[in-house]
C-alpha positions as CSV (number, residue, x, y, z in Angstrom):
1,M,0.2,0.3,0.0
2,N,1.7,3.8,-0.7
3,R,1.8,6.3,2.0
4,A,-0.7,8.3,0.6
5,L,-3.4,5.7,0.8
6,L,-2.1,4.4,4.0
7,A,-2.7,7.6,5.4
8,A,-5.7,8.4,4.5
9,T,-6.9,5.1,5.9
10,I,-5.8,5.7,8.8
11,T,-7.3,8.8,8.6
12,L,-10.6,7.3,7.8
13,A,-10.2,4.9,11.0
14,L,-9.4,7.0,13.7
15,P,-12.7,8.3,14.5
16,G,-14.5,4.9,14.4
17,T,-11.5,3.8,17.0
18,A,-11.3,6.9,19.2
19,F,-14.8,7.9,19.9
20,A,-17.1,5.2,21.2
21,Q,-21.5,6.0,21.4
22,N,-20.8,6.9,25.1
23,D,-17.5,9.2,24.6
24,E,-19.8,12.0,25.9
25,C,-22.8,12.9,28.2
26,T,-25.1,12.7,25.4
27,G,-24.8,9.4,24.3
28,A,-24.3,7.8,28.0
29,V,-25.0,4.3,28.5
30,A,-28.1,3.3,30.6
31,L,-26.9,0.8,33.3
32,T,-29.3,-1.7,35.0
33,N,-29.2,-2.2,38.7
34,G,-26.9,-5.0,40.2
35,A,-25.7,-5.4,36.5
36,P,-22.1,-5.1,36.0
37,V,-21.0,-3.6,32.5
38,A,-17.3,-3.6,30.9
39,F,-15.5,-0.6,30.0
40,D,-12.8,0.4,28.6
41,T,-11.6,4.4,28.2
42,T,-8.3,3.5,26.3
43,A,-9.3,5.2,22.8
44,A,-11.7,7.4,24.3
45,T,-11.8,11.4,24.5
46,L,-11.8,13.4,28.0
47,S,-15.0,16.0,28.1
48,A,-14.8,19.5,28.9
49,T,-16.6,19.6,31.8
50,P,-13.8,19.8,34.6
51,W,-13.5,17.2,37.2
52,P,-13.6,18.3,41.0
53,C,-11.4,15.4,42.0
54,A,-9.0,12.9,40.3
55,S,-6.7,16.3,38.9
56,S,-8.1,14.2,35.9
57,T,-6.5,14.6,32.4
58,A,-7.9,11.2,31.5
59,P,-10.0,10.1,28.7
60,D,-13.6,9.3,30.1
61,L,-17.1,7.3,29.1
62,W,-20.5,8.4,30.3
63,Y,-23.0,5.7,31.3
64,S,-26.8,6.9,33.1
65,Y,-29.3,5.4,35.9
66,T,-32.5,5.8,36.8
67,P,-34.1,5.0,40.3
68,A,-37.1,3.2,40.6
69,N,-37.9,4.1,43.9
70,T,-37.3,7.0,46.1
71,G,-35.6,7.5,49.0
72,V,-33.4,5.0,48.6
73,S,-29.4,4.9,48.4
74,V,-27.8,4.5,44.8
75,T,-23.8,3.0,44.5
76,F,-21.5,3.7,41.8
77,S,-18.4,1.3,42.0
78,T,-15.3,0.3,39.7
79,C,-13.7,-1.7,42.2
80,G,-11.7,-4.6,40.3
81,S,-11.4,-2.4,37.4
82,S,-7.5,-2.6,35.8
83,Y,-6.3,1.1,36.4
84,D,-6.5,4.1,38.9
85,T,-10.0,4.9,37.8
86,A,-11.9,8.1,38.9
87,L,-15.8,9.0,39.0
88,E,-18.4,11.3,39.1
89,V,-22.1,11.8,39.4
90,F,-24.2,14.5,38.0
91,G,-28.0,15.2,38.4
92,G,-29.7,17.8,35.9
93,T,-29.2,17.0,32.1
94,C,-26.4,16.8,29.5
95,A,-26.9,20.8,28.1
96,G,-26.9,21.5,32.5
97,L,-24.7,18.9,34.7
98,I,-25.0,19.6,38.5
99,P,-21.8,17.5,40.0
100,L,-23.5,15.8,42.9
101,D,-20.3,14.0,44.3
102,C,-16.4,12.7,43.0
103,N,-14.6,10.1,44.2
104,D,-11.2,8.8,42.9
105,D,-9.4,5.9,45.5
106,A,-11.6,4.6,47.7
107,C,-11.0,0.5,47.4
108,G,-7.3,1.0,46.1
109,L,-7.1,2.9,43.1
110,Q,-10.2,2.3,42.0
111,S,-13.4,4.1,43.0
112,T,-16.8,4.4,44.8
113,L,-19.8,6.8,45.5
114,A,-23.0,6.6,46.9
115,L,-26.2,8.8,46.2
116,T,-27.8,8.1,50.1
117,S,-30.9,9.5,48.9
118,V,-32.5,9.4,45.2
119,T,-35.3,10.6,43.5
120,A,-37.3,8.0,41.4
121,G,-37.5,8.4,37.7
122,Q,-34.8,11.4,38.0
123,T,-31.6,10.4,35.9
124,Y,-28.3,10.5,37.0
125,Y,-25.4,11.0,34.8
126,V,-22.0,9.3,35.8
127,R,-18.7,10.1,34.3
128,V,-16.1,7.0,34.3
129,G,-12.2,8.6,34.3
130,G,-8.6,7.9,35.7
131,F,-6.4,9.5,37.9
132,A,-4.5,12.5,36.1
133,G,-3.8,10.8,32.7
134,S,-4.7,7.7,33.6
135,F,-6.9,5.0,31.4
136,G,-7.5,1.0,30.8
137,A,-10.2,-1.7,31.0
138,G,-13.1,-1.9,33.9
139,T,-16.1,-2.3,35.2
140,I,-19.1,-0.4,36.3
141,V,-21.9,-1.2,38.5
142,A,-24.6,0.3,40.3
143,S,-26.4,-1.1,42.6
144,E,-29.6,0.5,44.1
145,G,-29.8,-0.4,47.9
146,G,-32.7,0.8,50.6
147,P,-33.0,3.7,52.4
148,P,-30.2,5.2,54.7
149,V,-32.4,4.3,57.3
150,S,-33.1,0.2,56.6
151,G,-34.6,-2.4,58.4
152,C,-33.5,-2.6,62.7
153,V,-30.0,-0.8,62.5
154,L,-28.5,2.6,60.5
155,N,-26.7,1.7,57.6
156,P,-26.5,-2.2,57.7
157,G,-24.9,-2.6,54.8
158,F,-22.8,-0.1,55.0
159,E,-24.2,1.2,52.0
160,T,-23.4,4.6,52.4
161,G,-19.9,4.0,51.6
162,D,-18.9,4.8,55.0
163,L,-19.9,4.1,59.2
164,A,-22.5,6.6,58.9
165,G,-24.9,5.8,62.2
166,W,-21.2,3.9,63.5
167,N,-19.1,4.6,66.2
168,L,-15.6,3.1,65.2
169,V,-12.4,2.6,67.6
170,D,-9.6,0.7,66.0
171,L,-6.2,0.1,67.4
172,P,-4.0,3.1,67.4
173,Q,-1.4,1.2,64.8
174,P,-3.6,-1.4,63.5
175,F,-2.5,-4.2,60.5
176,L,-5.2,-3.3,58.3
177,P,-7.0,-0.2,59.3
178,A,-11.0,-1.1,59.6
179,Q,-12.6,0.9,57.0
180,V,-15.7,0.6,54.3
181,N,-14.2,-0.9,51.1
182,G,-16.0,-2.7,47.8
183,V,-15.1,-5.8,46.6
184,G,-11.0,-6.7,46.0
185,T,-9.6,-5.7,49.5
186,S,-6.8,-8.0,50.8
187,P,-3.7,-7.5,53.2
188,G,-1.8,-10.0,51.0
189,F,-0.8,-13.3,53.0
190,G,-2.4,-15.6,51.1
191,L,-5.7,-13.9,53.0
192,F,-9.4,-13.9,51.6
193,T,-9.9,-10.9,49.3
194,S,-12.9,-9.1,50.3
195,A,-16.5,-9.9,48.6
196,P,-19.7,-8.2,50.0
197,T,-22.5,-10.5,50.6
198,E,-25.0,-6.7,50.4
199,G,-25.0,-4.6,48.3
200,A,-21.5,-2.6,47.3
201,F,-19.5,-2.5,50.5
202,A,-18.8,-3.8,53.6
203,L,-16.5,-3.2,56.8
204,T,-13.0,-5.0,56.8
205,H,-9.9,-4.7,59.1
206,G,-6.5,-6.5,59.9
207,F,-8.4,-7.9,62.9
208,D,-4.2,-7.6,64.2
209,G,-1.7,-4.9,65.0
210,D,-1.3,-3.0,68.5
211,I,-3.0,-4.7,71.4
212,G,-6.3,-3.3,72.7
213,T,-10.0,-4.4,71.0
214,I,-11.6,-2.7,67.5
215,T,-15.0,-1.8,68.5
216,L,-18.5,-1.2,66.3
217,S,-21.1,0.1,68.0
218,Q,-24.7,1.5,67.6
219,D,-27.5,2.6,70.3
220,L,-30.7,0.4,69.8
221,T,-34.2,0.5,71.3
222,V,-35.0,-3.3,71.5
223,T,-38.2,-4.5,70.0
224,S,-39.3,-8.0,69.1
225,G,-38.3,-7.0,65.7
226,L,-34.7,-6.7,67.2
227,T,-34.6,-10.2,68.1
228,P,-32.8,-12.1,66.7
229,L,-29.3,-9.4,65.3
230,C,-27.9,-11.2,62.3
231,F,-25.0,-10.4,60.4
232,D,-22.9,-12.2,57.6
233,Y,-19.0,-12.4,58.5
234,R,-15.6,-13.4,57.2
235,A,-12.1,-14.3,58.3
236,G,-8.6,-15.4,58.0
237,W,-5.6,-15.6,59.8
238,D,-1.9,-16.7,59.6
239,M,-0.4,-17.0,63.1
240,L,2.0,-19.9,62.1
241,L,3.9,-17.5,60.2
242,T,5.5,-15.4,62.9
243,G,5.6,-18.3,65.3
244,A,5.0,-15.9,68.3
245,A,1.3,-16.1,68.7
246,L,0.7,-17.4,72.3
247,L,-2.6,-16.1,73.0
248,D,-6.3,-16.6,70.9
249,R,-7.7,-13.5,69.0
250,T,-11.9,-13.4,69.5
251,F,-14.4,-11.5,67.7
252,D,-17.3,-11.2,70.1
253,V,-21.3,-9.3,70.4
254,V,-21.1,-7.4,73.6
255,V,-24.2,-5.9,74.6
256,R,-23.8,-2.8,76.9
257,N,-25.5,-0.3,79.1
258,P,-25.3,3.1,77.2
259,S,-24.9,5.2,79.8
260,T,-22.3,2.8,82.1
261,G,-20.7,1.2,79.1
262,A,-21.1,-1.9,81.7
263,A,-21.9,-5.6,79.7
264,L,-24.7,-7.0,79.8
265,Q,-24.3,-9.9,77.1
266,T,-21.5,-11.2,75.9
267,M,-21.8,-13.7,73.1
268,N,-18.3,-15.2,70.9
269,I,-19.0,-15.0,67.3
270,L,-15.2,-16.9,66.4
271,T,-11.7,-17.8,68.1
272,A,-8.8,-17.4,66.3
273,T,-6.7,-20.0,68.2
274,A,-3.3,-19.1,69.0
275,N,-0.7,-21.0,66.3
276,T,-3.1,-21.9,63.5
277,T,-3.8,-21.0,60.1
278,V,-6.6,-20.8,58.4
279,L,-6.8,-18.2,55.4
280,D,-10.2,-18.1,54.6
281,T,-13.1,-19.4,56.7
282,G,-15.4,-18.5,53.9
283,P,-18.9,-17.0,54.2
284,M,-20.3,-17.3,57.9
285,N,-23.8,-15.9,59.2
286,G,-23.9,-14.9,63.0
287,C,-26.5,-14.3,65.4
288,V,-27.2,-12.9,68.6
289,D,-31.2,-12.6,70.9
290,L,-31.7,-9.7,72.5
291,A,-34.9,-10.7,73.5
292,A,-33.7,-10.0,77.2
293,F,-33.8,-6.6,76.6
294,I,-37.6,-5.8,74.4
295,G,-38.3,-2.4,75.5
296,Q,-34.6,-0.9,76.5
297,T,-32.1,1.0,74.7
298,V,-28.6,-0.8,74.6
299,T,-25.7,-0.6,72.6
300,V,-25.1,-3.5,70.5
301,S,-20.8,-3.8,69.9
302,F,-18.8,-5.9,67.4
303,E,-15.4,-6.0,69.6
304,W,-12.3,-7.9,68.2
305,N,-10.3,-8.8,70.7
306,I,-6.1,-8.4,70.1
307,P,-4.0,-9.5,72.9
308,E,-0.9,-9.5,71.0
309,T,1.4,-7.2,69.1
310,F,1.9,-7.9,65.7
311,T,2.1,-11.5,66.0
312,G,0.4,-12.7,62.3
313,P,-1.3,-11.5,59.4
314,A,-5.4,-11.6,59.8
315,H,-8.4,-10.3,57.8
316,F,-12.1,-9.6,58.7
317,Q,-15.3,-8.7,57.0
318,L,-18.5,-7.9,58.3
319,D,-21.6,-7.1,56.2
320,N,-25.5,-6.7,56.3
321,I,-26.6,-6.5,59.7
322,T,-29.9,-7.7,60.0
323,C,-33.3,-8.6,61.7
324,P,-35.0,-11.9,60.3
325,A,-37.8,-11.7,62.8
326,G,-39.0,-8.6,61.4
327,G,-37.0,-5.7,61.9
328,G,-35.7,-5.4,58.1
329,T,-39.3,-5.3,56.9
330,G,-40.3,-2.2,58.7
331,I,-39.3,0.4,61.9
332,N,-41.2,-0.3,64.7
333,F,-41.4,3.5,66.8
334,C,-43.7,4.8,69.3
335,G,-42.8,2.0,71.7
336,P,-42.5,0.0,73.6
337,A,-46.2,-0.1,74.1
338,V,-47.9,0.3,77.3
339,P,-48.2,-3.5,79.1
340,N,-51.5,-4.9,78.8
341,S,-53.5,-7.4,81.0
342,T,-50.7,-10.2,80.3
343,G,-47.9,-7.9,82.2
344,F,-46.0,-7.6,78.2
345,P,-46.3,-4.8,75.5
346,A,-48.1,-5.9,72.3
347,T,-45.9,-5.6,69.5
348,M,-46.1,-5.0,65.3
349,T,-44.0,-7.2,63.0
350,A,-44.6,-7.6,59.5
351,S,-43.2,-10.5,57.0
352,G,-43.1,-11.0,53.4
353,S,-42.6,-8.4,50.2
354,I,-42.5,-4.9,50.8
355,T,-42.8,-4.2,46.7
356,V,-46.5,-3.0,46.0
357,A,-46.4,-5.5,42.7
358,D,-45.8,-8.5,44.4
359,N,-49.1,-7.9,46.9
360,S,-48.0,-9.9,49.3
361,L,-47.2,-8.1,53.1
362,T,-48.4,-9.8,56.2
363,I,-49.1,-7.5,59.7
364,R,-49.2,-9.5,63.2
365,A,-49.8,-8.2,66.8
366,T,-48.4,-10.4,68.9
367,D,-48.8,-10.4,73.3
368,L,-52.1,-9.6,73.2
369,P,-54.6,-10.6,75.6
370,Q,-55.9,-14.3,74.9
371,N,-59.2,-14.6,73.4
372,S,-59.4,-10.8,72.9
373,F,-61.0,-8.6,69.9
374,G,-59.1,-6.5,67.9
375,F,-58.5,-4.7,64.6
376,F,-55.4,-3.1,62.7
377,L,-55.3,0.6,62.4
378,T,-53.3,2.3,59.1
379,S,-52.2,6.0,58.1
380,T,-49.4,7.5,56.4
381,T,-49.0,10.0,59.6
382,Q,-47.6,9.2,62.5
383,N,-48.4,11.3,65.8
384,T,-48.5,10.0,70.2
385,V,-52.0,10.6,71.5
386,A,-52.0,8.9,75.3
387,Q,-55.2,7.3,76.6
388,P,-57.5,8.0,73.8
389,G,-61.1,7.3,74.4
390,G,-60.2,6.2,77.5
391,S,-58.1,3.3,76.2
392,Q,-54.8,1.9,78.7
393,G,-52.6,2.6,75.5
394,V,-51.4,5.1,73.1
395,L,-52.6,5.8,69.9
396,C,-49.3,6.1,67.4
397,L,-51.1,7.1,64.2
398,G,-52.7,10.9,63.2
399,G,-54.3,12.4,60.2
400,S,-56.2,10.4,57.9
401,V,-56.9,6.9,60.4
402,G,-58.1,4.0,58.8
403,R,-59.2,1.0,60.1
404,F,-59.1,-2.6,58.9
405,V,-62.9,-3.9,60.1
406,G,-64.2,-5.3,56.6
407,P,-65.4,-8.9,56.7
408,G,-63.0,-11.0,58.7
409,Q,-60.8,-8.3,59.3
410,I,-61.8,-7.9,63.2
411,Q,-60.0,-10.8,64.8
412,N,-60.3,-12.8,68.0
413,S,-56.9,-13.0,69.4
414,G,-57.1,-16.6,70.6
415,A,-54.5,-18.9,72.9
416,L,-51.8,-17.5,70.9
417,G,-52.6,-14.1,72.1
418,E,-52.1,-12.5,68.6
419,I,-53.8,-11.8,65.2
420,S,-52.7,-11.1,61.4
421,L,-53.8,-9.9,58.2
422,A,-52.4,-10.7,54.8
423,L,-52.8,-7.0,53.4
424,D,-54.4,-6.4,50.0
425,L,-52.3,-3.3,49.0
426,S,-55.1,-2.4,46.3
427,Q,-57.4,-1.7,49.4
428,Q,-56.3,0.0,51.6
429,P,-58.5,1.7,54.2
430,T,-58.8,5.1,54.6
431,P,-61.7,7.6,56.3
432,T,-63.0,8.3,52.9
433,G,-62.9,5.0,51.2
434,L,-59.9,2.2,50.0
435,V,-56.7,3.4,47.9
436,Q,-54.0,1.7,46.2
437,V,-50.8,1.8,47.9
438,Q,-47.9,3.2,45.6
439,P,-44.5,2.6,45.3
440,G,-42.1,5.3,47.6
441,E,-45.2,5.9,49.9
442,T,-44.7,5.3,53.8
443,W,-47.8,3.9,55.5
444,S,-47.5,3.1,59.4
445,F,-49.6,0.2,61.3
446,Q,-51.1,-0.2,64.6
447,A,-53.3,-2.9,66.1
448,W,-56.0,-1.9,69.0
449,F,-57.5,-4.7,70.9
450,R,-59.7,-5.1,73.9
451,D,-58.6,-5.5,77.2
452,A,-59.6,-6.0,81.1
453,V,-57.9,-3.9,84.3
454,G,-58.7,-5.2,87.6
455,G,-61.7,-6.7,86.4
456,Q,-63.1,-3.3,84.1
457,V,-63.2,-3.5,80.5
458,T,-61.1,-1.3,78.6
459,S,-58.3,-1.1,75.4
460,N,-54.9,-0.8,74.7
461,F,-52.5,-0.7,71.3
462,T,-49.5,-2.4,69.9
463,D,-46.4,0.2,69.4
464,G,-46.3,1.5,65.8
465,L,-44.3,-0.1,62.4
466,E,-43.6,2.1,59.5
467,V,-43.4,0.6,56.3
468,T,-41.6,2.0,53.2
469,F,-42.7,0.6,50.0
470,N,-41.0,-0.4,46.5
């Protein structure tokens, strides 16, 4: 081929090679929740919009994400990519971009950022580039999680991308600092690589270093929906590497008095025995029973005890802290309820799906007097009204309160002292008629029931249960 023809061929080929469909915002490729998308910025160009982080002069590509739910968190991550990435997220439109957040290094040299409360139907634009002039191949994933306050604890899967809601005390000189990371973090030494079991993030740390205790804690008001409290964990250690380990290391969950710090209950979850090597326990699940503390506010503390200084490398991962007994299907409020004639407060729980399209949610009231009649109430508003109409309890709902008093909905608690109702979300009662529950709406539920005190007929209420529907 002569030089002129060769030059013409190269010139004609360059546009097709250098400009991908999503090289600019107007060609942004839509991301799907939880579905990784491979990218390669090698042949891309640098967009004109300045980077507020990463000092980037690197080529970039554009993606978009439109969440299905309001108030949830959405995490964007390039963890595990092959080069030093940078991420930026915008609101607005391609013609008028509004910078929302920017991240350079969150998981090693890769990037993660989270929008903690998004709007359903609004499109967010995601720019993938690199630190300084870095470019290469990688993977981007968008993960739509729950609201920042989800289920029974704040930030249960660390999906805010940080330790919001938690109190952390780390060692002064840890082997690997305690922090929130995405997939792909490892201290080496043959120890396992982090892989969050829920969402894009997990807490990881070195489980070794100075003598001391690593603690991660949060104050909880315990209801029946908080028993048990369960979590995912994973560990690995090599205490044969140094041969100097004489004492075991332990992972415990301790329930403490929030005022004095005194231990009220301790459960050992894992013991790393001195002079042993377990490079990876694999994914594990642990639970602690908080039933002894119903009606109390306690500090739940995850504690890793390191009795010796740098006696062998170790790695730990914690994620997905949930309440399978009901806390994960709503948030209890306005409790504990006033104790009824059983001597216990009655409690609301829920089970099933909070997705409107599934129409499969059951609410339940427990610890009622035996053989008492009761029914459920609902509203989109909460309130606190003591002893309404001569009741012994507290009405936790306000505004327009609907009553489930249709055929079969007024129930007897029987010998078990409980009532339950499978909801039809297309027929939610209000004072003016039945309505359809919509995704993104928050409804609160409570039960009213007959009771007797000192031989006198009266009534009482459960606590409240708040449910945000998808």
